[in-house]
N, C-alpha and C positions, 0 to 999 in steps of 0.2 A: 669399642663397642663390639661384640661377638653376640649371637644367637641362631637358634634355628625356628623357624616358626611353618604351620602348615600353612600351605598355599591357599586354600579356601576361605580361611578367616582372614588372611592376609589380604586378599582381592575384595572383601566385603567391605572391611574397614577402610582400604583405597575407593573403594564405590561411593563410601558416605562423604568423605573430607572432598574428595575431586572436585563436588559439585560449586565449590568455594574458590576453584581456581581459575583465575583469568588471565587471557593473553593480552590483555590491554593494560593491566599493570605499571606503572615506570618504576616501580620500586623491584629491580632483578630477585632478590632472595624469596619474593613471594610467588615467583614460578615455580618454586620447590614445594616438596612437603616434608614436614620435620617429623622426623621419628626418634620418638625418647622411649629408651628402654630402660627398666628397672627390675628388681625380683618380683613386683606386683603384676608387671604385664609391659606390653608397648601401646604407647601413644601414639597416634598420628593427627596433625595438625596441618591445617591449609586455609589461606585468608586471602580475601583479595581488598581487604580493608573494610569494604559494606559488610559482607561476610565472613565468620570465622566458625569452622568448624573441626570440632576434637571428636576422636573416636579411639576409644578402650580398647583394647583385647587383652582379657585377663590370662594369667597363664597358664591355668588349667581350669576344666569345664567338669565337676564332677570326677567321672576316671579319666577323662580324654587329657592329655598332656598335649597343650596347645603350643606353648613354647618353651622351649631349652635355652635359659640365659646362660652364658659363659662369662660375659664382661658387658656392664652395665655402662650405659652412654647415648650420646645425642649425635643424630646429622641431620643435614638438609639436602634431598636429593632430587635432582629437577625433574617436576613431575608428569611430563609430556612422556619422556622415555622411561619412566620407573612404572608409572602405571602399565606401559604396554608391553614391556619385557616379564614384565610379574605373569601378566595372562599369558604368556607364552612359554612360562619356563615347564620343562618335560615331567618332571617331580612334583609328588605332593609335600614332600619336605624342602624347605629354602633356607639356605644359610646366609645371612648378612653380617659380613666382618669389616669391619672402619678401622683403617691402618692411619699413617702417618701425611697429616693435610688434609685428611677427611676421605683419601683415596677409598672408596668402596667398591669391594668384591662381593659378588651375588653369586651362588652356586647353587646347582640345582640337579640331580642326576650326573649327565656327563657336561653340563653347559657349566663356564663361569665366565661371569661379566665383569668388568670393572668400571666403574663409572666415578668421575668428580665429584665429591660430596662439597657442601657449602658448610661455614663454621655456623653451627646451630645458635651462639651466642648474639649472632647478628640477626636472628627471628625476631620482629615485634614481638612483646609481651601480649597475653590476651586479656580484653579487657576484665577489671577485677568489679565485680558487682555485689553490692550488697543484698542480703536475701529477705529485706524486711517487706518487701512489696511483691506479691507473689500471688497469681490467679492457679487456677487448677481447671483442665478442660480434657474431657475424653477425646483422643487421639481422634477416633473416626468421625468425631462432630466436628473437630476443629479443620481436619481434611475437606470433609464436605462444605463448610463454612467459605473457606479457601478458595475452592472449586466453583461456588455461587456467586462469589463477588470479584475474582481476581481478573476476570476477562474485560472488565469493563474500565480498567485503570488508563489512564491515558499513557501513549506510549511519546508524547512530545516533550521532550526533555526542559523546554522552555519554561515551563510550571514545574518541576521536581516534585510539588506537593500531592500533584494531581496522580503523578508515578504511583503512589502508593494506598493503601488502603487503611482508611480512618478505621481505628479500635474504639468506639465510645462506650467508655465503662460508666454507667449509671445505676447504683445500687446494685441490685443481684442481676443486672441485665447488663450483656456483652453483645455489643452490635457491629458488624463490620459493613462499611459503607464504601462503595467504590465509584466513582465518577469520572467521567471523561469530555465533561461538556456535552455530550451527545445521548448520552446515556448514564445509567447509573443503577446501582445493583445493590440490595441490603440484606443481611439476615440476622437475627436476633434469637439470642438465647437466653436461657437463665442459668447464673453459674453460682454454686453453692459455696460463698466462700467472704469469709469475713474480711480478708485483706483488700478486697476489692472496693469498698468503701473509700480508701485515701488515696486512689489510682486515679492519674489524669486521662486524659485522651491522647493517643499517641498514634502516628501514621508508620506504617512499614512498608515498604516497596512492595510492588506485588510480583517483580521478579524474584526476589527474595523467598516471599511466601511460595510462589510456586517451586522454588527448589527445597523449600523446607516439607511443602506436602511430599515430595517424592521419596524423604527419609522416613514420613510417619506411618507407624504401623496402622495396618486397616480394623487390628481389634479395638475394644472399648479399654483401652488400659489410659490411666490419666497421665497428663502432660503438665508438669510444672513450668510455669511461664513467669521466670523473674522479671519484674522492670525498673530499669532507673533512669535517670534522666537523659540518657540520649543512646543507651544501649537496651536491648533485650536479650535474655538468655533463655532458649527451651532446652529443658533437661529431658531427652527422652533415653531411657533405658542406659545405655553405656557411650551415649553420644551427646556431647555438647553444642548447641547449634545457636552463635551468637549474631546479632544483625543491628545495625545502625539504626536508630530512628529519625526518620526524615524531619529536617528542621523547617520550620514554618507552620502557619496556620490553617487547618483544612475550611474551606469555605462552607459557609452555612446551607446545607444542602434541604434542610426541612421546608424552605420557601417552594421549592419544584413541585413539591407532593401535594396536589389538590384533596381536600376534606370530602368532597362532593362530586359527583359526576352529573353530567346531563343526558350521558348516553353508557348503558352497563349491557355488558353480555357476558354469557357462560357459553364457551365453545369448549368441543374437545382437542385437547392436546395434541396428540397425534396427527389426527387430521388435519389440523392448521399446521404443524412443522410441515408435515409432508407437501401439502401443498405449496407454502411458502418456498420449497426446498426446491420445487419444480420450476417454480417461479424464478428464482435467484439463479437458476440456469443458463435465461436468457438476459435477468437483467445485467448478471455479471459482462456478460458479453461488450455492453455498451460502457461497461465500467461506471454503471451508475449504482447499481445494487438496488435500484429503484421499484418497488414493488406498489400497486394500488389496492384499497381493499373498499370495497361499495356495498352498504347496509342496504337491505330490500325488507320490502312488508311481509314477505311470506317467511319469516323466521330464517332467512338465509344469507350468507355475505359471499360477494363475490371476488375473488382474489386474482389478480391479472399484472402481467408484466409483459414489455414488448421491447425489440431490437430492431432497431435500423434498417440489418443487415440479413437477421434470421426469422424474423415473424413476431407470434404473438403466443402467450400462453393465457387462459382462462380457465378457472376452477370454481364449482359453486360446493359451498359447505353449510350442510344444516346445523343451526343453532341449538343449544340446549334451552335457552331464554335471551330475550333481549329487550330493553326497555330505554326511553326517552327517545331523541333526535335522531333519525337516520341520518349517518354521514358518509361522505367521501374522504377519504384519508389515505396520504402515499406515506412510506415510510422504509427506512434502510434494512431491506432482506434479511443481510445477513447480522446486523444488529437484536431483530426478533427473532432469527434463529439462533443464537448465542442466549437469548434470556430465554427462551423455553427449552433447551436442551437440560437446563438444570433446574426446572420445576416439576419435582417427582411426584405428579398428580394428573390423574385421569382428564379431568377438565378443568380449566383455566378461567379465573374471573377478568374481563377487562375492561378498564373505565375510562372515558374520554369526556373531556370539557370544552370539546372545540376541533376544529379540523386543524386547526394549528397550534394546540395545548397539548402539554406533555401527556403519553399513552401510559395508564398503569396498568401491569401485569401482573397477579397473585396466581396461588394455587386457589383452588375454588374451596378446598377447607381446612385453610388456615392462613394467619396474617403475619406469620413471622418472617418472610420470605417476601420481598417486592422487587420487582425490576421495572426501570423507566425508559422509555426511547422516546427523544422527540423526533414528531412527523416533519415532512418534508413539503415545502410549498412547489406546486407543480403548475404548469401553465395552462394544463387544462382540466 
């Protein structure tokens, strides 16, 4: 293999695929990036068995010649060194030449680097996925759904299914649900897709979705999502992003969400978030994160937290409205802040069914997003 390629295009492609490189892999060849070059362009592939990413760079774009191919071929290069050296090369044009035993020479300007490559035939093949089950979701909406749910997945590997986000597909509705037993986040959208009718629910790792989100374009372009029995493929322009589907059955979380409330309030989102953020500073010092909320008859709530060493924070917030029983309730301030950050609304509706029952948080103006956190029992 021998070619020249423009540095910026190579760096962009490396940036996409390197998200699938893991230092924890037990398969040595997966610490490398596979490079395939032919007359159509250059394809980079990286995988950690859970995620596989392939990025294609075309030979030319309009009048711009990106790649000059002298000899097609393939090689696997150690990712850590390859990524760093490409970024530091002096010239915009980079020559890559693979010799005997996959010894690879990289030239740029006055620099020449030699790397011992690996046999590309030993690199695992990417999954083959039948494209008969597919949905299309706008990129910016998919990115927002990931942001509004993935933070609530469990980090405890003893229950692997809860480290993922459930994709609940029903008719023309797609709903994401994430739950770590202490909190839950869900977001629902309508999808205009006939093939969605015969799709099963799937669970995808929250970590994987966060990596996918970094690649997704911000604009409103449609992403093809192809679903098979154990793999899902996201087709993003010149990038193919494969993810393993988590094994197991996701628990039924619908029973956690009350259908009616004994106390309801509407509160300014920004004011509540800022007050809890200040209270969090103190609660964090005691490593409890516990903040207390007391509802008053004068249409206000008191937010407070204390630290045995530092002191106490108390704030009053005026409510838009409140109805039902006045409660005293304690909750994890970090969980509440995480929930409030992803609600893009000036006012939020909070529903309570008792001091020790789930707290339900929604934007005042929409019902397609919901956050749930469980309160804490405190001695006083």
